[in-house]
PDB file of N, CA, C and O in Angstrom:
ATOM      1  N   UNK A   1     -18.448   4.930 -62.856  1.00  0.00           N
ATOM      2  CA  UNK A   1     -19.077   4.976 -61.388  1.00  0.00           C
ATOM      3  C   UNK A   1     -17.981   4.725 -60.177  1.00  0.00           C
ATOM      4  O   UNK A   1     -17.210   3.783 -59.994  1.00  0.00           O
ATOM      5  N   UNK A   2     -18.194   5.832 -59.483  1.00  0.00           N
ATOM      6  CA  UNK A   2     -17.323   5.882 -58.253  1.00  0.00           C
ATOM      7  C   UNK A   2     -17.386   4.530 -57.230  1.00  0.00           C
ATOM      8  O   UNK A   2     -18.461   4.164 -56.756  1.00  0.00           O
ATOM      9  N   UNK A   3     -16.232   3.898 -56.972  1.00  0.00           N
ATOM     10  CA  UNK A   3     -16.126   2.740 -55.862  1.00  0.00           C
ATOM     11  C   UNK A   3     -16.350   3.319 -54.414  1.00  0.00           C
ATOM     12  O   UNK A   3     -16.737   2.602 -53.491  1.00  0.00           O
ATOM     13  N   UNK A   4     -16.089   4.631 -54.275  1.00  0.00           N
ATOM     14  CA  UNK A   4     -16.173   5.289 -52.880  1.00  0.00           C
ATOM     15  C   UNK A   4     -17.572   5.229 -52.456  1.00  0.00           C
ATOM     16  O   UNK A   4     -18.276   5.862 -53.243  1.00  0.00           O
ATOM     17  N   UNK A   5     -18.206   4.715 -51.527  1.00  0.00           N
ATOM     18  CA  UNK A   5     -19.414   4.783 -50.877  1.00  0.00           C
ATOM     19  C   UNK A   5     -19.601   6.232 -50.265  1.00  0.00           C
ATOM     20  O   UNK A   5     -20.695   6.450 -49.746  1.00  0.00           O
ATOM     21  N   UNK A   6     -18.876   7.015 -50.265  1.00  0.00           N
ATOM     22  CA  UNK A   6     -18.982   8.370 -49.561  1.00  0.00           C
ATOM     23  C   UNK A   6     -19.336   9.417 -50.956  1.00  0.00           C
ATOM     24  O   UNK A   6     -19.915  10.494 -50.812  1.00  0.00           O
ATOM     25  N   UNK A   7     -18.890   8.901 -52.272  1.00  0.00           N
ATOM     26  CA  UNK A   7     -19.059   9.864 -53.351  1.00  0.00           C
ATOM     27  C   UNK A   7     -20.521  10.311 -53.522  1.00  0.00           C
ATOM     28  O   UNK A   7     -21.477   9.537 -53.542  1.00  0.00           O
ATOM     29  N   UNK A   8     -20.583  11.602 -53.638  1.00  0.00           N
ATOM     30  CA  UNK A   8     -21.910  12.034 -53.956  1.00  0.00           C
ATOM     31  C   UNK A   8     -22.734  12.167 -52.573  1.00  0.00           C
ATOM     32  O   UNK A   8     -23.813  12.754 -52.641  1.00  0.00           O
ATOM     33  N   UNK A   9     -22.419  11.797 -51.650  1.00  0.00           N
ATOM     34  CA  UNK A   9     -23.166  11.950 -50.362  1.00  0.00           C
ATOM     35  C   UNK A   9     -22.608  13.080 -49.594  1.00  0.00           C
ATOM     36  O   UNK A   9     -21.413  13.346 -49.464  1.00  0.00           O
ATOM     37  N   UNK A  10     -23.823  13.838 -49.002  1.00  0.00           N
ATOM     38  CA  UNK A  10     -23.535  14.954 -48.115  1.00  0.00           C
ATOM     39  C   UNK A  10     -23.395  14.639 -46.721  1.00  0.00           C
ATOM     40  O   UNK A  10     -24.017  13.644 -46.347  1.00  0.00           O
ATOM     41  N   UNK A  11     -22.803  15.186 -45.975  1.00  0.00           N
ATOM     42  CA  UNK A  11     -22.452  14.862 -44.642  1.00  0.00           C
ATOM     43  C   UNK A  11     -23.968  14.949 -44.050  1.00  0.00           C
ATOM     44  O   UNK A  11     -24.232  14.031 -43.273  1.00  0.00           O
ATOM     45  N   UNK A  12     -24.964  15.849 -44.272  1.00  0.00           N
ATOM     46  CA  UNK A  12     -26.290  15.973 -43.997  1.00  0.00           C
ATOM     47  C   UNK A  12     -27.059  14.563 -44.187  1.00  0.00           C
ATOM     48  O   UNK A  12     -27.577  13.913 -43.278  1.00  0.00           O
ATOM     49  N   UNK A  13     -27.021  14.204 -45.651  1.00  0.00           N
ATOM     50  CA  UNK A  13     -27.476  12.895 -45.885  1.00  0.00           C
ATOM     51  C   UNK A  13     -27.114  11.640 -45.192  1.00  0.00           C
ATOM     52  O   UNK A  13     -27.938  10.757 -44.954  1.00  0.00           O
ATOM     53  N   UNK A  14     -25.883  11.583 -44.878  1.00  0.00           N
ATOM     54  CA  UNK A  14     -25.089  10.577 -44.191  1.00  0.00           C
ATOM     55  C   UNK A  14     -25.876  10.550 -42.718  1.00  0.00           C
ATOM     56  O   UNK A  14     -26.428   9.547 -42.265  1.00  0.00           O
ATOM     57  N   UNK A  15     -25.823  11.729 -42.124  1.00  0.00           N
ATOM     58  CA  UNK A  15     -26.376  11.897 -40.703  1.00  0.00           C
ATOM     59  C   UNK A  15     -28.043  11.440 -40.723  1.00  0.00           C
ATOM     60  O   UNK A  15     -28.466  10.700 -39.835  1.00  0.00           O
ATOM     61  N   UNK A  16     -28.699  11.811 -41.518  1.00  0.00           N
ATOM     62  CA  UNK A  16     -30.145  11.626 -41.594  1.00  0.00           C
ATOM     63  C   UNK A  16     -30.331   9.969 -41.903  1.00  0.00           C
ATOM     64  O   UNK A  16     -31.289   9.350 -41.441  1.00  0.00           O
ATOM     65  N   UNK A  17     -29.424   9.413 -42.638  1.00  0.00           N
ATOM     66  CA  UNK A  17     -29.548   8.036 -42.872  1.00  0.00           C
ATOM     67  C   UNK A  17     -29.223   7.490 -41.575  1.00  0.00           C
ATOM     68  O   UNK A  17     -30.061   6.721 -41.104  1.00  0.00           O
ATOM     69  N   UNK A  18     -28.191   7.723 -40.903  1.00  0.00           N
ATOM     70  CA  UNK A  18     -27.887   7.114 -39.682  1.00  0.00           C
ATOM     71  C   UNK A  18     -28.679   7.505 -38.702  1.00  0.00           C
ATOM     72  O   UNK A  18     -28.643   6.745 -37.734  1.00  0.00           O
ATOM     73  N   UNK A  19     -29.411   8.453 -38.597  1.00  0.00           N
ATOM     74  CA  UNK A  19     -30.263   8.688 -37.595  1.00  0.00           C
ATOM     75  C   UNK A  19     -31.662   7.846 -37.661  1.00  0.00           C
ATOM     76  O   UNK A  19     -32.222   7.292 -36.716  1.00  0.00           O
ATOM     77  N   UNK A  20     -32.039   7.892 -38.896  1.00  0.00           N
ATOM     78  CA  UNK A  20     -33.379   7.055 -39.134  1.00  0.00           C
ATOM     79  C   UNK A  20     -32.882   5.739 -39.028  1.00  0.00           C
ATOM     80  O   UNK A  20     -33.638   5.052 -38.340  1.00  0.00           O
ATOM     81  N   UNK A  21     -31.803   5.070 -39.489  1.00  0.00           N
ATOM     82  CA  UNK A  21     -31.173   3.556 -39.367  1.00  0.00           C
ATOM     83  C   UNK A  21     -30.943   3.288 -37.635  1.00  0.00           C
ATOM     84  O   UNK A  21     -31.457   2.223 -37.294  1.00  0.00           O
ATOM     85  N   UNK A  22     -30.473   3.820 -36.832  1.00  0.00           N
ATOM     86  CA  UNK A  22     -30.108   3.741 -35.593  1.00  0.00           C
ATOM     87  C   UNK A  22     -30.978   4.621 -34.547  1.00  0.00           C
ATOM     88  O   UNK A  22     -31.247   4.162 -33.437  1.00  0.00           O
ATOM     89  N   UNK A  23     -31.348   5.735 -34.900  1.00  0.00           N
ATOM     90  CA  UNK A  23     -31.748   6.602 -33.742  1.00  0.00           C
ATOM     91  C   UNK A  23     -30.842   7.033 -32.922  1.00  0.00           C
ATOM     92  O   UNK A  23     -29.818   6.389 -32.693  1.00  0.00           O
ATOM     93  N   UNK A  24     -31.150   8.331 -32.307  1.00  0.00           N
ATOM     94  CA  UNK A  24     -30.234   9.188 -31.623  1.00  0.00           C
ATOM     95  C   UNK A  24     -29.522   8.384 -30.471  1.00  0.00           C
ATOM     96  O   UNK A  24     -28.313   8.505 -30.274  1.00  0.00           O
ATOM     97  N   UNK A  25     -30.346   7.538 -29.702  1.00  0.00           N
ATOM     98  CA  UNK A  25     -29.897   6.927 -28.640  1.00  0.00           C
ATOM     99  C   UNK A  25     -28.587   5.935 -29.001  1.00  0.00           C
ATOM    100  O   UNK A  25     -27.482   5.971 -28.460  1.00  0.00           O
ATOM    101  N   UNK A  26     -29.014   5.087 -30.020  1.00  0.00           N
ATOM    102  CA  UNK A  26     -28.084   4.265 -30.515  1.00  0.00           C
ATOM    103  C   UNK A  26     -26.905   4.771 -30.942  1.00  0.00           C
ATOM    104  O   UNK A  26     -25.801   4.334 -30.616  1.00  0.00           O
ATOM    105  N   UNK A  27     -27.144   5.808 -31.763  1.00  0.00           N
ATOM    106  CA  UNK A  27     -26.034   6.513 -32.302  1.00  0.00           C
ATOM    107  C   UNK A  27     -24.939   7.067 -31.091  1.00  0.00           C
ATOM    108  O   UNK A  27     -23.715   7.086 -31.220  1.00  0.00           O
ATOM    109  N   UNK A  28     -25.572   7.428 -30.107  1.00  0.00           N
ATOM    110  CA  UNK A  28     -24.606   7.914 -29.073  1.00  0.00           C
ATOM    111  C   UNK A  28     -24.140   6.745 -28.300  1.00  0.00           C
ATOM    112  O   UNK A  28     -23.254   7.058 -27.504  1.00  0.00           O
ATOM    113  N   UNK A  29     -24.431   5.616 -28.287  1.00  0.00           N
ATOM    114  CA  UNK A  29     -23.953   4.662 -27.792  1.00  0.00           C
ATOM    115  C   UNK A  29     -22.799   3.899 -28.704  1.00  0.00           C
ATOM    116  O   UNK A  29     -21.906   3.249 -28.160  1.00  0.00           O
ATOM    117  N   UNK A  30     -22.891   4.023 -29.983  1.00  0.00           N
ATOM    118  CA  UNK A  30     -21.918   3.538 -30.987  1.00  0.00           C
ATOM    119  C   UNK A  30     -20.889   4.579 -31.219  1.00  0.00           C
ATOM    120  O   UNK A  30     -19.792   4.213 -31.640  1.00  0.00           O
ATOM    121  N   UNK A  31     -21.149   6.025 -30.959  1.00  0.00           N
ATOM    122  CA  UNK A  31     -20.177   7.044 -31.142  1.00  0.00           C
ATOM    123  C   UNK A  31     -20.289   8.061 -30.115  1.00  0.00           C
ATOM    124  O   UNK A  31     -21.050   9.019 -30.254  1.00  0.00           O
ATOM    125  N   UNK A  32     -19.437   7.867 -28.914  1.00  0.00           N
ATOM    126  CA  UNK A  32     -19.723   8.767 -27.807  1.00  0.00           C
ATOM    127  C   UNK A  32     -19.413  10.386 -27.891  1.00  0.00           C
ATOM    128  O   UNK A  32     -18.417  10.851 -27.337  1.00  0.00           O
ATOM    129  N   UNK A  33     -20.157  11.044 -28.480  1.00  0.00           N
ATOM    130  CA  UNK A  33     -19.955  12.399 -28.749  1.00  0.00           C
ATOM    131  C   UNK A  33     -21.046  12.952 -28.097  1.00  0.00           C
ATOM    132  O   UNK A  33     -22.074  12.277 -28.044  1.00  0.00           O
ATOM    133  N   UNK A  34     -21.017  14.159 -27.542  1.00  0.00           N
ATOM    134  CA  UNK A  34     -21.909  15.115 -27.005  1.00  0.00           C
ATOM    135  C   UNK A  34     -23.298  15.349 -28.073  1.00  0.00           C
ATOM    136  O   UNK A  34     -24.490  15.312 -27.769  1.00  0.00           O
ATOM    137  N   UNK A  35     -22.808  15.541 -29.113  1.00  0.00           N
ATOM    138  CA  UNK A  35     -24.029  16.201 -29.980  1.00  0.00           C
ATOM    139  C   UNK A  35     -24.742  14.994 -30.188  1.00  0.00           C
ATOM    140  O   UNK A  35     -25.796  15.301 -30.744  1.00  0.00           O
ATOM    141  N   UNK A  36     -24.669  13.592 -29.986  1.00  0.00           N
ATOM    142  CA  UNK A  36     -25.583  12.644 -30.095  1.00  0.00           C
ATOM    143  C   UNK A  36     -26.228  12.353 -28.716  1.00  0.00           C
ATOM    144  O   UNK A  36     -27.188  11.596 -28.573  1.00  0.00           O
ATOM    145  N   UNK A  37     -25.683  12.948 -27.833  1.00  0.00           N
ATOM    146  CA  UNK A  37     -25.972  12.689 -26.283  1.00  0.00           C
ATOM    147  C   UNK A  37     -26.958  13.863 -25.791  1.00  0.00           C
ATOM    148  O   UNK A  37     -28.041  13.588 -25.274  1.00  0.00           O
ATOM    149  N   UNK A  38     -26.593  14.975 -25.949  1.00  0.00           N
ATOM    150  CA  UNK A  38     -27.271  16.107 -25.050  1.00  0.00           C
ATOM    151  C   UNK A  38     -28.015  17.006 -26.189  1.00  0.00           C
ATOM    152  O   UNK A  38     -27.376  17.784 -26.897  1.00  0.00           O
ATOM    153  N   UNK A  39     -29.426  16.827 -26.301  1.00  0.00           N
ATOM    154  CA  UNK A  39     -30.201  17.672 -27.155  1.00  0.00           C
ATOM    155  C   UNK A  39     -29.870  17.481 -28.412  1.00  0.00           C
ATOM    156  O   UNK A  39     -29.549  18.457 -29.091  1.00  0.00           O
ATOM    157  N   UNK A  40     -29.885  16.126 -28.987  1.00  0.00           N
ATOM    158  CA  UNK A  40     -29.185  16.050 -30.416  1.00  0.00           C
ATOM    159  C   UNK A  40     -30.241  16.701 -31.549  1.00  0.00           C
ATOM    160  O   UNK A  40     -31.469  16.755 -31.469  1.00  0.00           O
ATOM    161  N   UNK A  41     -29.468  17.122 -32.504  1.00  0.00           N
ATOM    162  CA  UNK A  41     -30.332  17.499 -33.730  1.00  0.00           C
ATOM    163  C   UNK A  41     -29.425  17.343 -34.913  1.00  0.00           C
ATOM    164  O   UNK A  41     -28.213  17.163 -34.792  1.00  0.00           O
ATOM    165  N   UNK A  42     -29.948  17.404 -35.871  1.00  0.00           N
ATOM    166  CA  UNK A  42     -29.173  17.365 -37.291  1.00  0.00           C
ATOM    167  C   UNK A  42     -28.311  18.640 -37.412  1.00  0.00           C
ATOM    168  O   UNK A  42     -27.118  18.527 -37.695  1.00  0.00           O
ATOM    169  N   UNK A  43     -28.871  19.845 -37.209  1.00  0.00           N
ATOM    170  CA  UNK A  43     -28.191  20.991 -37.413  1.00  0.00           C
ATOM    171  C   UNK A  43     -27.024  21.086 -36.547  1.00  0.00           C
ATOM    172  O   UNK A  43     -25.926  21.407 -37.001  1.00  0.00           O
ATOM    173  N   UNK A  44     -27.238  20.794 -35.196  1.00  0.00           N
ATOM    174  CA  UNK A  44     -26.257  21.106 -34.307  1.00  0.00           C
ATOM    175  C   UNK A  44     -25.126  20.024 -34.492  1.00  0.00           C
ATOM    176  O   UNK A  44     -23.932  20.315 -34.437  1.00  0.00           O
ATOM    177  N   UNK A  45     -25.631  18.670 -34.729  1.00  0.00           N
ATOM    178  CA  UNK A  45     -24.572  17.759 -35.337  1.00  0.00           C
ATOM    179  C   UNK A  45     -23.691  18.069 -36.593  1.00  0.00           C
ATOM    180  O   UNK A  45     -22.511  17.719 -36.615  1.00  0.00           O
ATOM    181  N   UNK A  46     -24.262  18.711 -37.612  1.00  0.00           N
ATOM    182  CA  UNK A  46     -23.660  18.979 -38.650  1.00  0.00           C
ATOM    183  C   UNK A  46     -22.619  20.302 -38.338  1.00  0.00           C
ATOM    184  O   UNK A  46     -21.479  20.357 -38.798  1.00  0.00           O
ATOM    185  N   UNK A  47     -23.105  21.142 -37.647  1.00  0.00           N
ATOM    186  CA  UNK A  47     -22.073  22.327 -37.111  1.00  0.00           C
ATOM    187  C   UNK A  47     -20.828  21.584 -36.510  1.00  0.00           C
ATOM    188  O   UNK A  47     -19.729  21.957 -36.922  1.00  0.00           O
ATOM    189  N   UNK A  48     -20.873  20.617 -35.622  1.00  0.00           N
ATOM    190  CA  UNK A  48     -19.756  20.061 -34.851  1.00  0.00           C
ATOM    191  C   UNK A  48     -18.935  19.086 -35.945  1.00  0.00           C
ATOM    192  O   UNK A  48     -17.705  19.076 -35.980  1.00  0.00           O
ATOM    193  N   UNK A  49     -19.741  18.298 -36.801  1.00  0.00           N
ATOM    194  CA  UNK A  49     -18.691  17.421 -37.702  1.00  0.00           C
ATOM    195  C   UNK A  49     -18.062  18.490 -38.694  1.00  0.00           C
ATOM    196  O   UNK A  49     -16.921  18.238 -39.082  1.00  0.00           O
ATOM    197  N   UNK A  50     -18.555  19.441 -39.067  1.00  0.00           N
ATOM    198  CA  UNK A  50     -17.823  20.355 -40.046  1.00  0.00           C
ATOM    199  C   UNK A  50     -16.651  21.207 -39.467  1.00  0.00           C
ATOM    200  O   UNK A  50     -16.016  21.931 -40.234  1.00  0.00           O
ATOM    201  N   UNK A  51     -16.371  21.152 -38.264  1.00  0.00           N
ATOM    202  CA  UNK A  51     -15.471  21.776 -37.482  1.00  0.00           C
ATOM    203  C   UNK A  51     -14.540  20.623 -36.849  1.00  0.00           C
ATOM    204  O   UNK A  51     -13.421  20.966 -36.465  1.00  0.00           O
ATOM    205  N   UNK A  52     -14.918  19.328 -36.720  1.00  0.00           N
ATOM    206  CA  UNK A  52     -14.338  18.394 -35.879  1.00  0.00           C
ATOM    207  C   UNK A  52     -13.855  17.285 -36.850  1.00  0.00           C
ATOM    208  O   UNK A  52     -14.638  16.335 -36.832  1.00  0.00           O
ATOM    209  N   UNK A  53     -12.964  17.136 -37.566  1.00  0.00           N
ATOM    210  CA  UNK A  53     -12.466  15.891 -38.501  1.00  0.00           C
ATOM    211  C   UNK A  53     -12.582  14.637 -38.101  1.00  0.00           C
ATOM    212  O   UNK A  53     -13.053  13.735 -38.793  1.00  0.00           O
ATOM    213  N   UNK A  54     -12.042  14.490 -36.651  1.00  0.00           N
ATOM    214  CA  UNK A  54     -12.122  13.110 -36.086  1.00  0.00           C
ATOM    215  C   UNK A  54     -13.455  12.763 -35.734  1.00  0.00           C
ATOM    216  O   UNK A  54     -13.684  11.558 -35.634  1.00  0.00           O
ATOM    217  N   UNK A  55     -14.296  13.489 -35.545  1.00  0.00           N
ATOM    218  CA  UNK A  55     -15.659  12.926 -35.529  1.00  0.00           C
ATOM    219  C   UNK A  55     -16.518  12.738 -36.677  1.00  0.00           C
ATOM    220  O   UNK A  55     -17.532  12.048 -36.781  1.00  0.00           O
ATOM    221  N   UNK A  56     -15.879  13.542 -37.596  1.00  0.00           N
ATOM    222  CA  UNK A  56     -16.666  13.312 -39.086  1.00  0.00           C
ATOM    223  C   UNK A  56     -16.142  11.934 -39.723  1.00  0.00           C
ATOM    224  O   UNK A  56     -16.844  11.230 -40.450  1.00  0.00           O
ATOM    225  N   UNK A  57     -14.881  11.652 -39.375  1.00  0.00           N
ATOM    226  CA  UNK A  57     -14.346  10.457 -39.820  1.00  0.00           C
ATOM    227  C   UNK A  57     -15.022   9.123 -39.358  1.00  0.00           C
ATOM    228  O   UNK A  57     -15.159   8.110 -40.043  1.00  0.00           O
ATOM    229  N   UNK A  58     -15.491   9.353 -37.827  1.00  0.00           N
ATOM    230  CA  UNK A  58     -16.211   8.266 -37.428  1.00  0.00           C
ATOM    231  C   UNK A  58     -17.380   7.896 -37.568  1.00  0.00           C
ATOM    232  O   UNK A  58     -17.740   6.728 -37.427  1.00  0.00           O
ATOM    233  N   UNK A  59     -18.336   9.120 -37.950  1.00  0.00           N
ATOM    234  CA  UNK A  59     -19.569   8.856 -38.541  1.00  0.00           C
ATOM    235  C   UNK A  59     -19.453   8.359 -40.045  1.00  0.00           C
ATOM    236  O   UNK A  59     -20.189   7.505 -40.539  1.00  0.00           O
ATOM    237  N   UNK A  60     -18.472   8.987 -40.667  1.00  0.00           N
ATOM    238  CA  UNK A  60     -18.404   8.332 -42.307  1.00  0.00           C
ATOM    239  C   UNK A  60     -18.266   7.009 -42.078  1.00  0.00           C
ATOM    240  O   UNK A  60     -19.078   6.268 -42.631  1.00  0.00           O
ATOM    241  N   UNK A  61     -17.308   6.471 -41.292  1.00  0.00           N
ATOM    242  CA  UNK A  61     -16.746   4.960 -40.989  1.00  0.00           C
ATOM    243  C   UNK A  61     -18.146   4.260 -40.728  1.00  0.00           C
ATOM    244  O   UNK A  61     -18.555   3.451 -41.561  1.00  0.00           O
ATOM    245  N   UNK A  62     -18.738   4.488 -39.829  1.00  0.00           N
ATOM    246  CA  UNK A  62     -20.184   4.056 -39.350  1.00  0.00           C
ATOM    247  C   UNK A  62     -20.943   3.791 -40.700  1.00  0.00           C
ATOM    248  O   UNK A  62     -21.216   2.724 -41.249  1.00  0.00           O
ATOM    249  N   UNK A  63     -21.161   4.894 -41.012  1.00  0.00           N
ATOM    250  CA  UNK A  63     -21.930   4.927 -42.240  1.00  0.00           C
ATOM    251  C   UNK A  63     -21.371   3.858 -43.456  1.00  0.00           C
ATOM    252  O   UNK A  63     -22.199   3.209 -44.096  1.00  0.00           O
ATOM    253  N   UNK A  64     -20.235   3.754 -43.666  1.00  0.00           N
ATOM    254  CA  UNK A  64     -19.597   2.807 -44.740  1.00  0.00           C
ATOM    255  C   UNK A  64     -20.052   1.423 -44.354  1.00  0.00           C
ATOM    256  O   UNK A  64     -20.615   0.662 -45.140  1.00  0.00           O
ATOM    257  N   UNK A  65     -19.701   1.065 -42.758  1.00  0.00           N
ATOM    258  CA  UNK A  65     -19.963  -0.282 -42.341  1.00  0.00           C
ATOM    259  C   UNK A  65     -21.462  -0.526 -42.287  1.00  0.00           C
ATOM    260  O   UNK A  65     -21.733  -1.727 -42.258  1.00  0.00           O
ATOM    261  N   UNK A  66     -22.446   0.244 -42.266  1.00  0.00           N
ATOM    262  CA  UNK A  66     -23.764   0.081 -42.009  1.00  0.00           C
ATOM    263  C   UNK A  66     -24.120  -0.182 -43.586  1.00  0.00           C
ATOM    264  O   UNK A  66     -24.794  -1.183 -43.829  1.00  0.00           O
ATOM    265  N   UNK A  67     -23.802   0.468 -44.429  1.00  0.00           N
ATOM    266  CA  UNK A  67     -23.986   0.276 -45.862  1.00  0.00           C
ATOM    267  C   UNK A  67     -23.510  -1.115 -46.330  1.00  0.00           C
ATOM    268  O   UNK A  67     -24.234  -1.896 -46.949  1.00  0.00           O
ATOM    269  N   UNK A  68     -22.259  -1.351 -45.988  1.00  0.00           N
ATOM    270  CA  UNK A  68     -21.869  -2.797 -46.238  1.00  0.00           C
ATOM    271  C   UNK A  68     -22.531  -3.821 -45.688  1.00  0.00           C
ATOM    272  O   UNK A  68     -22.769  -4.794 -46.404  1.00  0.00           O
ATOM    273  N   UNK A  69     -22.854  -3.813 -44.656  1.00  0.00           N
ATOM    274  CA  UNK A  69     -23.670  -4.787 -43.862  1.00  0.00           C
ATOM    275  C   UNK A  69     -25.028  -4.907 -44.487  1.00  0.00           C
ATOM    276  O   UNK A  69     -25.427  -6.042 -44.747  1.00  0.00           O
ATOM    277  N   UNK A  70     -25.714  -3.970 -44.733  1.00  0.00           N
ATOM    278  CA  UNK A  70     -26.839  -3.970 -45.678  1.00  0.00           C
ATOM    279  C   UNK A  70     -26.886  -4.650 -46.958  1.00  0.00           C
ATOM    280  O   UNK A  70     -27.798  -5.376 -47.355  1.00  0.00           O
ATOM    281  N   UNK A  71     -25.563  -4.275 -47.707  1.00  0.00           N
ATOM    282  CA  UNK A  71     -25.323  -4.923 -49.079  1.00  0.00           C
ATOM    283  C   UNK A  71     -25.064  -6.254 -48.871  1.00  0.00           C
ATOM    284  O   UNK A  71     -25.457  -6.960 -49.800  1.00  0.00           O
ATOM    285  N   UNK A  72     -24.441  -6.936 -47.808  1.00  0.00           N
ATOM    286  CA  UNK A  72     -24.337  -8.301 -47.693  1.00  0.00           C
ATOM    287  C   UNK A  72     -25.598  -9.112 -47.508  1.00  0.00           C
ATOM    288  O   UNK A  72     -25.622 -10.278 -47.901  1.00  0.00           O
ATOM    289  N   UNK A  73     -26.551  -8.608 -46.983  1.00  0.00           N
ATOM    290  CA  UNK A  73     -27.737  -9.096 -46.710  1.00  0.00           C
ATOM    291  C   UNK A  73     -28.592  -9.578 -47.989  1.00  0.00           C
ATOM    292  O   UNK A  73     -29.288 -10.590 -48.073  1.00  0.00           O
ATOM    293  N   UNK A  74     -28.319  -8.424 -49.119  1.00  0.00           N
ATOM    294  CA  UNK A  74     -28.978  -8.667 -50.347  1.00  0.00           C
ATOM    295  C   UNK A  74     -28.456  -9.739 -51.155  1.00  0.00           C
ATOM    296  O   UNK A  74     -28.979 -10.008 -52.237  1.00  0.00           O
TER     297      UNK A  74
END
């Protein structure tokens, strides 16, 4: 089993998890990017993250931090 928390996770599943966990408004305050602020959607965000490496890394880091915090509570 991989120790990488991103192993087997698609960008779409990560984004859906974060939207369900934080909501678009909180995501926009945590990561200041327009695809979370202006008319946000999963599809438009996926297009942006697939083209923009630095933004994808921020989303992945937030996902890892969120998962780690949830695991600490268990």
